[in-house]
KOLVEX-237063 format. One record per residue (C-alpha): x, y, z; residue number from 1. Coordinates in steps of 0.5 Angstrom, whole numbers, plus 500, padded with zeros to 3 digits. Example, Ala and Ser with C-alpha at 12.3 -4.5 7.8 and 13.67 -1.06 7.14 Angstrom:
! KOLVEX-237063
PT    X    Y    Z  gufi
PT  525  491  516     1
PT  527  498  514     2
This chain:
! KOLVEX-237063
PT    X    Y    Z  gufi
PT  500  500  500     1
PT  503  507  498     2
PT  503  511  505     3
PT  504  518  505     4
PT  505  523  511     5
PT  500  528  514     6
PT  503  535  513     7
PT  510  535  516     8
PT  508  530  521     9
PT  511  522  522    10
PT  504  520  521    11
PT  503  516  515    12
PT  496  514  512    13
PT  494  510  506    14
PT  491  514  500    15
PT  484  512  502    16
PT  480  515  508    17
PT  474  511  511    18
PT  469  516  513    19
PT  464  513  519    20
PT  459  518  519    21
PT  454  512  517    22
PT  456  508  523    23
PT  450  508  528    24
PT  446  512  523    25
PT  445  508  516    26
PT  450  502  519    27
PT  448  498  525    28
PT  454  497  530    29
PT  456  489  527    30
PT  456  492  520    31
PT  460  497  522    32
PT  465  492  526    33
PT  466  488  519    34
PT  467  494  515    35
PT  473  496  520    36
PT  476  490  520    37
PT  475  489  512    38
PT  478  496  511    39
PT  484  494  516    40
PT  485  487  513    41
PT  487  491  506    42
PT  492  495  509    43
PT  489  502  510    44
PT  489  505  516    45
PT  486  512  516    46
PT  479  512  520    47
PT  475  519  520    48
PT  470  521  525    49
PT  467  526  529    50
PT  464  528  535    51
PT  457  531  532    52
PT  456  524  528    53
PT  450  523  528    54
PT  447  529  531    55
PT  443  530  526    56
PT  439  523  525    57
PT  432  523  529    58
PT  433  521  536    59
PT  441  521  536    60
PT  445  527  541    61
PT  452  526  537    62
PT  457  521  539    63
PT  454  515  536    64
PT  460  514  530    65
PT  465  515  536    66
PT  462  510  540    67
PT  462  505  535    68
PT  469  506  533    69
PT  470  505  541    70
PT  467  498  541    71
PT  470  496  535    72
PT  477  498  539    73
PT  475  494  545    74
PT  473  488  541    75
PT  479  487  537    76
PT  485  488  541    77
PT  491  490  538    78
PT  487  494  532    79
PT  488  501  535    80
PT  495  501  533    81
PT  494  499  526    82
PT  489  505  525    83
PT  490  513  524    84
PT  484  515  528    85
PT  482  522  526    86
PT  476  525  530    87
PT  474  532  530    88
PT  471  538  535    89
PT  467  545  534    90
PT  460  543  531    91
PT  455  544  537    92
PT  453  538  541    93
PT  449  542  545    94
PT  447  548  549    95
PT  454  552  551    96
PT  457  546  547    97
PT  460  548  541    98
PT  466  552  538    99
PT  474  552  539   100
PT  475  556  545   101
PT  480  552  550   102
PT  475  551  556   103
PT  471  547  551   104
PT  476  544  546   105
PT  479  541  553   106
PT  472  538  555   107
PT  470  535  548   108
PT  477  532  547   109
PT  476  527  554   110
PT  469  526  552   111
PT  471  523  545   112
PT  477  519  548   113
PT  472  516  553   114
PT  467  515  547   115
PT  473  512  543   116
PT  476  508  548   117
PT  483  510  547   118
PT  488  514  550   119
PT  490  518  544   120
PT  487  521  538   121
PT  492  521  532   122
PT  489  527  528   123
PT  484  532  532   124
PT  481  537  527   125
PT  477  544  528   126
PT  471  541  525   127
PT  469  549  522   128
PT  472  556  524   129
PT  470  559  530   130
PT  471  567  529   131
PT  469  568  536   132
PT  476  565  539   133
PT  483  568  538   134
PT  486  563  533   135
PT  492  563  539   136
PT  488  560  544   137
PT  485  555  540   138
PT  492  553  538   139
PT  495  553  545   140
PT  489  549  547   141
PT  492  544  542   142
PT  499  545  544   143
PT  497  543  551   144
PT  494  536  549   145
PT  499  534  545   146
PT  504  535  551   147
PT  499  531  555   148
PT  499  525  550   149
PT  492  526  548   150
PT  493  528  541   151
PT  499  527  536   152
PT  497  532  531   153
PT  491  537  529   154
PT  488  539  523   155
PT  482  544  520   156
PT  476  542  517   157
PT  472  548  513   158
PT  477  554  513   159
PT  478  559  508   160
PT  484  560  505   161
PT  485  566  509   162
PT  484  563  516   163
PT  488  557  515   164
PT  494  562  513   165
PT  493  566  519   166
PT  493  560  523   167
PT  500  557  520   168
PT  503  564  521   169
PT  501  564  528   170
PT  504  557  529   171
PT  510  559  526   172
PT  511  565  529   173
PT  510  563  537   174
PT  512  556  536   175
PT  505  552  537   176
PT  503  546  533   177
PT  500  548  526   178
PT  495  544  522   179
PT  497  539  518   180
PT  491  537  514   181
PT  486  540  511   182
PT  479  537  510   183
PT  475  541  505   184
PT  468  539  501   185
PT  471  537  494   186
PT  470  532  488   187
PT  469  531  481   188
PT  462  535  481   189
PT  464  540  487   190
PT  470  543  485   191
PT  470  550  484   192
PT  470  552  492   193
PT  477  549  493   194
PT  481  549  486   195
PT  485  556  486   196
PT  487  559  493   197
PT  486  554  498   198
PT  489  548  494   199
PT  495  552  492   200
PT  496  554  500   201
PT  496  547  502   202
PT  501  545  496   203
PT  505  551  498   204
PT  505  549  505   205
PT  506  542  505   206
PT  498  541  508   207
PT  495  534  507   208
PT  488  535  504   209
PT  483  529  506   210
PT  476  531  503   211
PT  469  530  505   212
PT  463  528  500   213
PT  469  525  496   214
PT  463  522  492   215
PT  458  527  492   216
PT  453  524  496   217
PT  453  518  492   218
PT  452  522  486   219
PT  459  519  483   220
PT  457  512  484   221
PT  453  512  478   222
PT  447  509  482   223
PT  443  516  481   224
PT  441  517  474   225
PT  434  520  474   226
PT  430  523  480   227
PT  426  517  481   228
PT  433  513  484   229
PT  434  518  489   230
PT  427  517  492   231
PT  428  515  499   232
PT  435  515  500   233
PT  437  519  506   234
PT  442  523  501   235
PT  437  523  495   236
PT  436  531  497   237
PT  443  533  495   238
PT  443  528  489   239
PT  437  530  486   240
PT  440  538  484   241
PT  446  534  481   242
PT  441  531  476   243
PT  443  536  470   244
PT  447  537  464   245
PT  453  537  467   246
PT  452  532  472   247
PT  450  527  466   248
PT  456  529  463   249
PT  461  527  468   250
PT  458  520  469   251
PT  458  519  461   252
PT  466  521  462   253
PT  466  516  469   254
PT  463  510  465   255
PT  467  512  459   256
PT  474  512  463   257
PT  471  506  467   258
PT  470  502  461   259
PT  477  503  459   260
PT  479  500  466   261
PT  474  496  468   262
PT  473  500  474   263
PT  466  503  477   264
PT  464  510  477   265
PT  466  511  485   266
PT  473  508  483   267
PT  475  512  478   268
PT  472  519  482   269
PT  476  517  487   270
PT  482  516  483   271
PT  482  522  480   272
PT  482  526  487   273
PT  488  522  488   274
PT  491  524  481   275
PT  489  531  483   276
PT  493  531  489   277
PT  489  529  495   278
PT  492  525  500   279
PT  487  521  502   280
PT  479  522  500   281
PT  475  520  505   282
PT  469  515  503   283
PT  464  511  506   284
PT  460  505  505   285
PT  454  502  509   286
PT  456  495  507   287
PT  462  491  506   288
PT  461  490  499   289
PT  461  497  498   290
PT  467  498  502   291
PT  470  493  498   292
PT  469  497  491   293
PT  471  503  494   294
PT  478  500  497   295
PT  479  498  490   296
PT  480  505  487   297
PT  487  505  491   298
PT  489  500  486   299
PT  487  505  480   300
PT  492  510  477   301
PT  489  514  472   302
PT  493  517  465   303
PT  494  524  464   304
PT  489  523  458   305
PT  484  520  462   306
PT  484  526  468   307
PT  484  531  463   308
PT  477  528  460   309
PT  474  528  466   310
PT  477  535  468   311
PT  474  537  461   312
PT  467  534  463   313
PT  466  537  470   314
PT  468  544  468   315
PT  463  549  469   316
């Protein structure tokens, strides 16, 4: 497995991250354990979650995904060292439980560690920017967590290039830990908000990119071709907006490249992200069969011509 480092750290990850927001929501515990077993058995290691997963689901309060991963860690002795465990903090978990203040981060990290049944988090990420808190306060809190051994490295998600650059400048000036990763919304369909200044900053500063919505809520799997396909699906409301001329052009290009490589649209979509310079695209699955398909993307290498054709088909 071709491993790559997270930023300037010594943590190495495979070219695919397992997105676990579905665990405890659309994937039950038994299925989640089986998928984690398979992911590790295939030599992959980056497991991405967040404290807020899956608070949006009826009857959920957040922490469901972390709790299932923690149960898996407890049941599978020795597997903790085989994974790079990434979670996030910042999105509202309840009244007065949100943001990136020092006080809240200190409470939230202990809650995550308890649910995850581990002593440390490999990659702790600011889930979203918090302009109400000085960035130096946030980075100082993370510095203390690293000194305490609760966190190894830190990352950011949903930061503008300006705010990320500001955080990096503070780290350089003060010696506080720096964000080693950025987690943006980026895929073959959603390109305009990340390509350009944000991606250029990451390349220049050696910030690893770990994309979310890497398969555009399932649209890039090719299973949604007409409005009826999205009816009754958990992410159907998002997919319907992509069933337009540009979306059909993208699917046609994925079908064409896939036919050449004997690969599925999902596999080609993930391979495109890696070809564009993404460190590890995040992809979710609700069955082992789906995960098997996703993992096979790590064996695909697109030609320069194939990347250009996909770029052209997905141009705005």
